[in-house]
KOLLUM-772673 format. One record per residue (C-alpha): x negated, y, z negated; residue in one letter; residue number from 1. Coordinates in steps of 0.25 Angstrom, whole numbers, plus 2048, in hexadecimal, padded with zeros to 3 digits. Layout:
<nodes>
X Y Z a NUM
...
</nodes>
This chain:
<nodes>
307 239 340 m 1
314 237 33B s 2
315 236 32C t 3
317 229 322 l 4
326 22E 320 r 5
329 22E 32F d 6
324 221 333 l 7
32A 219 328 a 8
336 221 32D e 9
337 21D 33C e 10
332 211 33C h 11
335 20A 32F t 12
342 208 325 q 13
33A 20D 319 l 14
343 214 30F r 15
340 223 30B p 16
33B 21C 2FE a 17
333 211 304 d 18
32B 21F 30C i 19
32A 225 301 d 20
322 21B 2F9 h 21
319 219 304 l 22
317 228 304 h 23
313 225 2F6 r 24
30B 21A 2FA i 25
302 224 305 a 26
301 22D 2FB g 27
2F9 226 2F0 d 28
2F3 21D 2FA w 29
2E5 223 2FB q 30
2E2 21F 2EC m 31
2E4 20F 2F2 l 32
2DF 211 300 s 33
2D1 214 2F8 d 34
2D1 20C 2EE l 35
2D3 200 2F8 s 36
2C9 204 302 f 37
2D1 203 30C a 38
2DC 209 315 d 39
2EA 209 312 l 40
2F5 208 31D l 41
304 20A 319 l 42
30C 201 322 w 43
31A 200 322 v 44
322 1F4 32A p 45
32A 1F9 337 v 46
337 1F6 339 d 47
336 1E6 333 g 48
330 1E2 342 d 49
321 1DD 33A g 50
319 1EB 341 t 51
316 1F7 336 f 52
313 203 337 l 53
308 20E 32F c 54
30D 217 328 v 55
302 21D 31F a 56
2F3 21B 320 q 57
2E7 21F 316 v 58
2D9 21D 317 r 59
2CF 21A 309 p 60
2C5 224 306 t 61
2BD 21B 2FF t 62
2BA 211 30B a 63
2BB 210 31B p 64
2C7 210 323 t 65
2CC 203 32A a 66
2D5 20D 333 y 67
2CC 21A 33C l 68
2DC 219 340 d 69
2E6 221 33B d 70
2F0 213 339 q 71
2FE 21D 338 v 72
307 21A 340 g 73
304 20D 344 r 74
30E 202 346 i 75
309 1F2 345 v 76
30D 1E5 346 g 77
309 1D8 349 g 78
2FD 1CF 341 p 79
2F6 1DD 33E e 80
300 1DF 334 v 81
302 1D3 32D a 82
2FE 1D5 320 h 83
306 1E3 320 l 84
311 1D7 321 e 85
30D 1CE 317 v 86
30C 1DA 30E a 87
31B 1DF 310 h 88
322 1D5 315 r 89
31D 1CB 306 q 90
319 1D8 2FE g 91
30B 1D4 2FA r 92
2FD 1D9 2FD i 93
2F5 1D3 308 w 94
2E8 1D0 306 r 95
2E6 1C6 313 e 96
2DF 1C5 31E g 97
2D3 1C6 325 d 98
2CD 1D5 32A p 99
2D2 1DE 333 v 100
2C9 1E4 33D w 101
2CD 1F1 342 y 102
2C4 1F3 34E g 103
2B6 1F5 346 d 104
2BB 1F5 33A v 105
2C0 1E8 330 p 106
2CB 1EA 328 a 107
2CF 1E3 31A r 108
2E1 1E5 31C h 109
2EA 1E3 30E e 110
2F9 1E5 310 a 111
2FE 1EB 301 i 112
310 1EC 301 p 113
314 1F8 2FD v 114
321 1F7 2F3 r 115
32A 202 2F0 l 116
330 1FE 2E2 r 117
340 202 2DF s 118
345 20D 2D5 a 119
344 202 2CA d 120
337 1FD 2CC g 121
338 1F1 2D4 e 122
32F 1ED 2E1 a 123
338 1F0 2EC g 124
332 1EA 2F9 e 125
327 1ED 302 v 126
329 1F9 309 i 127
31C 1FB 311 a 128
30D 1F5 313 v 129
301 1FB 30D v 130
2F4 1F7 316 g 131
2E7 1F8 30E r 132
2DA 1F5 319 d 133
2CD 1F4 315 t 134
2C2 1F8 31D n 135
2B8 1EC 31C l 136
2AC 1F3 324 s 137
2A4 1F6 317 t 138
2A7 1EC 312 a 139
29F 1EA 304 r 140
29F 1E5 2F4 t 141
2A8 1EC 2EF p 142
2A3 1F6 2E0 s 143
2AB 1F8 2D4 q 144
2B1 204 2DA l 145
2B6 1FB 2E5 e 146
2BA 1F0 2DE l 147
2C2 1F8 2D2 n 148
2C8 201 2DF y 149
2CC 1F6 2E5 l 150
2D2 1EF 2DA t 151
2DC 1FA 2D7 t 152
2E0 1FB 2E6 a 153
2E4 1ED 2E6 d 154
2ED 1F0 2D8 d 155
2F2 1FD 2E0 l 156
2F4 1F6 2EC a 157
2FB 1EB 2E4 q 158
305 1F7 2DD m 159
308 1FD 2E9 i 160
30C 1F1 2F0 a 161
316 1F0 2E1 d 162
31C 1FC 2E4 g 163
314 203 2D7 t 164
30C 20B 2DF f 165
307 219 2E2 p 166
30F 21D 2D5 p 167
319 229 2D6 p 168
313 236 2D7 r 169
314 240 2CC h 170
318 24E 2D0 p 171
30E 257 2D4 g 172
303 24C 2D8 e 173
302 24F 2E6 t 174
2F7 246 2E8 t 175
2F0 23A 2E4 s 176
2E3 240 2DE a 177
2DC 23A 2D9 p 178
2D7 232 2E4 r 179
2D0 222 2DF v 180
2C0 229 2E5 g 181
2C3 235 2DA d 182
2C1 22B 2D0 g 183
2C7 21C 2CB l 184
2C9 216 2BE v 185
2D0 20B 2BD r 186
2D8 205 2AD l 187
2DA 1FA 2A7 d 188
2E8 1F7 2A1 a 189
2E6 1FC 294 n 190
2E0 209 29C g 191
2D1 205 29B k 192
2C8 20A 2A7 v 193
2C2 1FF 2AE t 194
2BE 206 2B9 y 195
2B8 212 2BC a 196
2B3 218 2CA s 197
2A6 221 2CA p 198
2AE 22E 2CE n 199
2B9 22C 2C1 a 200
2AD 229 2B7 q 201
2A6 237 2BC s 202
2B3 23E 2BD a 203
2B4 23A 2AC y 204
2A6 23E 2AA r 205
2AA 24C 2AF r 206
2B6 24B 2A2 l 207
2AB 248 29A g 208
2AB 238 299 y 209
29E 232 29A a 210
2A0 222 297 s 211
2A3 21A 2A2 h 212
2B1 219 2A3 l 213
2B5 208 2A5 v 214
2B9 204 296 g 215
2BF 212 295 e 216
2D0 215 28E d 217
2D2 21F 299 l 218
2E1 223 291 a 219
2D8 227 287 k 220
2CC 22D 28E l 221
2D4 238 295 h 222
2D9 23C 286 r 223
2CA 23C 282 r 224
2C3 243 28E l 225
2D1 24F 291 a 226
2CE 25D 28D s 227
2DD 25F 28A d 228
2E1 252 280 p 229
2F0 255 289 l 230
2E7 251 295 e 231
2E0 247 291 g 232
2ED 242 28B t 233
2F7 242 299 d 234
2EB 23D 29F a 235
2E9 230 295 g 236
2F9 22E 297 n 237
2F6 22F 2A6 a 238
2EE 224 2A3 v 239
2F7 21A 29C l 240
301 21D 2A4 a 241
2FC 216 2AF a 242
2F8 20B 2A6 l 243
305 209 2A5 r 244
309 209 2B2 g 245
30C 218 2B4 e 246
30A 221 2BE a 247
305 22D 2B6 p 248
303 23C 2BE p 249
2F4 241 2C0 r 250
2EB 248 2B2 r 251
2E0 24E 2B2 e 252
2D7 250 2A7 i 253
2CD 25A 2A5 d 254
2C2 25A 29B a 255
2B3 25F 29B r 256
2B8 26A 2A6 g 257
2B8 25E 2AF a 258
2C8 25A 2B4 t 259
2CB 24D 2B8 m 260
2D8 24A 2C0 l 261
2DD 23A 2BE t 262
2E7 232 2C3 r 263
2ED 225 2BC a 264
2F4 21A 2C5 l 265
2F9 20E 2BF p 266
2F3 200 2C3 l 267
2FF 1F5 2C2 m 268
2FE 1EC 2CF p 269
30A 1E0 2D0 a 270
311 1EC 2C3 g 271
306 1E6 2B9 v 272
2FC 1F3 2B4 p 273
2EF 1ED 2B4 i 274
2EB 1FD 2B1 g 275
2E9 20C 2B7 a 276
2E0 211 2C2 l 277
2DC 21F 2BF v 278
2D7 22A 2C9 l 279
2D0 233 2C5 v 280
2C9 241 2CC r 281
2BF 24D 2C8 d 282
2C9 25B 2C9 i 283
2BF 264 2C3 t 284
2BB 26C 2CF e 285
2C9 269 2D4 v 286
2CE 272 2C7 r 287
2C4 27A 2C4 r 288
2C6 281 2D2 r 289
2D6 280 2D0 d 290
2D1 288 2C2 r 291
2CD 291 2CB a 292
2D5 292 2D5 l 293
2DF 296 2C8 i 294
2D7 29F 2C3 t 295
2D4 2A8 2D2 k 296
2E4 2A8 2D5 d 297
2E6 2AE 2C6 a 298
2DC 2BA 2CA t 299
2E2 2BC 2D8 i 300
2EF 2BC 2D1 r 301
2EB 2C6 2C7 e 302
2E2 2CF 2D2 i 303
2F1 2CF 2D9 h 304
2F7 2D2 2CE h 305
2EC 2DE 2CA r 306
2ED 2E2 2D9 v 307
2FC 2E5 2D7 k 308
2FA 2ED 2CA n 309
2F2 2F5 2D2 n 310
2FA 2F8 2DE l 311
305 2FB 2D3 q 312
2FE 306 2CD t 313
2F8 30C 2DB v 314
307 30C 2DE a 315
30B 313 2D1 a 316
302 31D 2D4 l 317
305 320 2E2 l 318
315 320 2DB r 319
30F 32C 2D2 l 320
309 333 2DA q 321
317 333 2E2 a 322
31D 33C 2D8 r 323
312 345 2D9 r 324
310 348 2E5 v 325
31B 355 2EB s 326
319 352 2F8 m 327
323 348 2FD p 328
31C 342 309 e 329
312 33F 300 a 330
31B 338 2F4 r 331
322 330 301 v 332
315 329 305 a 333
310 328 2F7 l 334
31E 320 2F2 e 335
31A 318 2FE e 336
30E 314 2FA s 337
312 310 2EC v 338
31C 306 2F5 r 339
313 301 2FE r 340
309 2FD 2F3 v 341
315 2F7 2E9 a 342
316 2EC 2F5 s 343
308 2EA 2F4 i 344
307 2E7 2E8 a 345
315 2DF 2E8 l 346
30C 2D7 2EF v 347
300 2D3 2E4 h 348
30C 2D0 2DA e 349
312 2C6 2E2 t 350
302 2BF 2E3 l 351
2FD 2C3 2D5 s 352
30B 2B8 2D1 l 353
306 2AE 2DD s 354
2FC 2A3 2DC s 355
2F7 2A5 2E9 d 356
2F3 2B0 2F4 e 357
303 2B0 2FB a 358
310 2B6 2F7 v 359
31E 2B3 2F6 e 360
323 2BF 300 f 361
332 2BE 300 d 362
330 2C4 2F1 g 363
327 2D0 2F5 i 364
330 2D3 302 v 365
33E 2D3 2F9 d 366
336 2DD 2F0 r 367
330 2E7 2FA v 368
33E 2E6 302 a 369
347 2EB 2F5 s 370
33B 2F5 2F2 a 371
33C 2FA 2FF a 372
34C 2FC 2FD t 373
348 304 2EE e 374
33E 30C 2F4 v 375
341 310 301 a 376
344 320 306 a 377
351 31F 30A t 378
360 320 303 e 379
365 314 30A v 380
367 308 304 t 381
360 2FB 30A v 382
362 2EF 30A g 383
357 2E3 30A m 384
358 2D4 30D r 385
34E 2CB 30F r 386
350 2BE 318 l 387
348 2B2 318 g 388
339 2B0 311 s 389
32C 2B6 313 f 390
325 2AA 30A g 391
317 2AA 307 v 392
30E 2B4 30D l 393
2FE 2B5 308 p 394
2FB 2C3 302 a 395
2F1 2CA 30E e 396
300 2CA 316 i 397
309 2CC 309 a 398
303 2D6 305 t 399
303 2DF 313 s 400
310 2DA 319 l 401
318 2DE 30B v 402
313 2EA 30D m 403
318 2E9 31B v 404
324 2E7 318 l 405
325 2F3 30E n 406
324 2FC 318 e 407
32B 2F5 325 l 408
336 2F4 318 l 409
336 304 313 l 410
336 307 323 n 411
344 2FE 323 a 412
349 305 318 v 413
347 313 318 e 414
345 315 328 h 415
350 30B 32A g 416
35A 311 324 f 417
35A 322 324 p 418
361 329 315 s 419
36E 330 317 a 420
36D 33C 320 g 421
35E 337 328 e 422
361 335 336 e 423
366 327 33A g 424
36C 324 32B a 425
377 31E 333 a 426
36F 312 334 g 427
373 307 33E p 428
380 307 344 a 429
38E 305 339 g 430
38B 302 32B a 431
381 2FA 329 v 432
37B 2F6 31D t 433
36C 2FA 31D p 434
363 2F0 31A e 435
356 2E8 31C v 436
354 2DA 320 v 437
347 2D2 31B v 438
347 2C6 323 s 439
33A 2BC 323 a 440
336 2AE 329 h 441
329 2A5 32C r 442
327 29F 33B l 443
31A 298 33C r 444
310 2A3 337 k 445
316 2AE 338 q 446
321 2B4 32F l 447
32A 2BD 336 h 448
331 2C6 32D v 449
33D 2D0 331 s 450
340 2DD 328 v 451
34D 2E1 331 a 452
356 2EF 32B d 453
362 2F4 332 n 454
35C 302 333 g 455
35C 30D 33E r 456
350 30A 344 g 457
345 30F 34B l 458
344 31F 34E p 459
343 31E 35F e 460
336 323 361 q 461
32F 319 356 f 462
322 316 35A d 463
322 306 355 a 464
313 308 358 e 465
30F 312 34E r 466
31A 318 34B g 467
31E 319 33B g 468
31B 31C 32E n 469
310 318 325 l 470
316 30D 31E g 471
318 306 330 l 472
30A 30B 331 q 473
305 302 324 i 474
30D 2F7 32A v 475
305 2F8 337 r 476
2F9 2F8 330 a 477
2FD 2EB 328 l 478
304 2E3 333 i 479
2F6 2E5 33D t 480
2ED 2E5 332 g 481
2F0 2DD 326 e 482
2F9 2D3 32C l 483
2F2 2D2 33A r 484
2FF 2D7 341 g 485
309 2DF 348 t 486
315 2E9 347 i 487
31F 2ED 34E e 488
32B 2F6 34C l 489
339 2F6 356 r 490
348 2F7 352 n 491
352 2EE 34F g 492
359 2E7 358 a 493
365 2E7 351 a 494
360 2F5 34C g 495
357 2FA 340 g 496
349 2F8 33E t 497
33E 2EC 344 e 498
32F 2EC 340 a 499
329 2DE 345 v 500
31D 2DB 33F l 501
313 2CE 344 v 502
30B 2C8 33A v 503
302 2BD 339 p 504
304 2B4 32E l 505
2F7 2AC 331 a 506
2EA 2B1 335 r 507
2E7 2AF 345 g 508
2F6 2AD 346 t 509
301 2B4 34F t 510
30D 2B1 346 d 511
317 2BD 345 r 512
31D 2C4 33A l 513
329 2CB 33D t 514
32E 2D6 335 i 515
33B 2E0 33A s 516
33F 2EA 331 g 517
</nodes>
């Protein structure tokens, strides 16, 4: 299904600013739909030929819909859009006419012109029409709640026609919550409560206010209830700002262990401030879960920090033992173990600084590559470069992959570039600077990585399936076990050694991660 912007750009001459305003309406009109007990359809004129295109639709959560089928993308004309034409041409809300039928559903038509105010606050021309269509099959005498909903809906509809609704969204506010059904409070021009829905009354009771809200000065009440005086002042000032015609950001009030989210909106149909609408929502459980998650995240980070410290202690003990061992082979084995433990500790160190169980892997690869050139048992100076990005990897992949890369990089440096006097020390033809290049890129659900050296390559009798030292055996075990992949060792086409590693990034996939080194 095409988006609002796609449809408007394809079928109309609306300016980008006009389309942005229509997006703001579609992002905030669930409230008007719920207050109206009606479907809202956003219609734009098509090339001045008397036809209209529906670019957005919302159904009420407070009443049955008038449309079982989606209307977005529908182009209509003739008598069916006469009410839209009147609202568009005359710039007024259209409420006349008899009910119409959609199959077995009787519906009442209304049309609300949409204006975009200019930068100097002047009302502009009508750019679209909001159709407000109410299912009449369940019509009955409205309750007090419904009457207040409908009255407020009419005020907001007039503000759409004036170009003063919806208000601009504040930075960081990605949703229009709280919603109408969460709790609604209507204020008069003096800030006194004229109506409070049962859900709103319940939310204030959670904060410790047991009396009825009608007649209360809401700004003063917020200041009284809040446990934090600054928080109460902010919530009270938000109500006063709405009474002045402003649209303040949402505020939270904490009291008696409960938390309530408030959103204050001005009511100023035809430019006349008549009061404010305050939507409230009890978010006590939401904030409790947030605090629990914060505590859990801090605990996990502390665990990673302690694991890192323990691994560093193990590495220090192995290093101390290596210094006391007289056998060269045993000393080399212990030093290799120190490097392996240190590489795992590096992952846990990064996780201890992260807010989730994922790590930015590029920095880890850079540190492992730098360490490989420093500790490798070779007299040759080998350069290291990284191209591309590994991106963010989950901890279960990062821990195993860092060990694999550590072993492959050490092998590339130590065995690809022998010291002076060793067989094959001349290296590739010419005075080629010894270098290992690590490159990475993502493709769908696979990570392609290459660690390519320009060294002497694999020995002629090397068994790629079973040959190699302990490091390569560890690599095979990690790839086939922890990473659920495969490995192939081979000589590179332009010289050097290449190891191709296949690892899926998601369970049940067959994506490949390629490492050449």
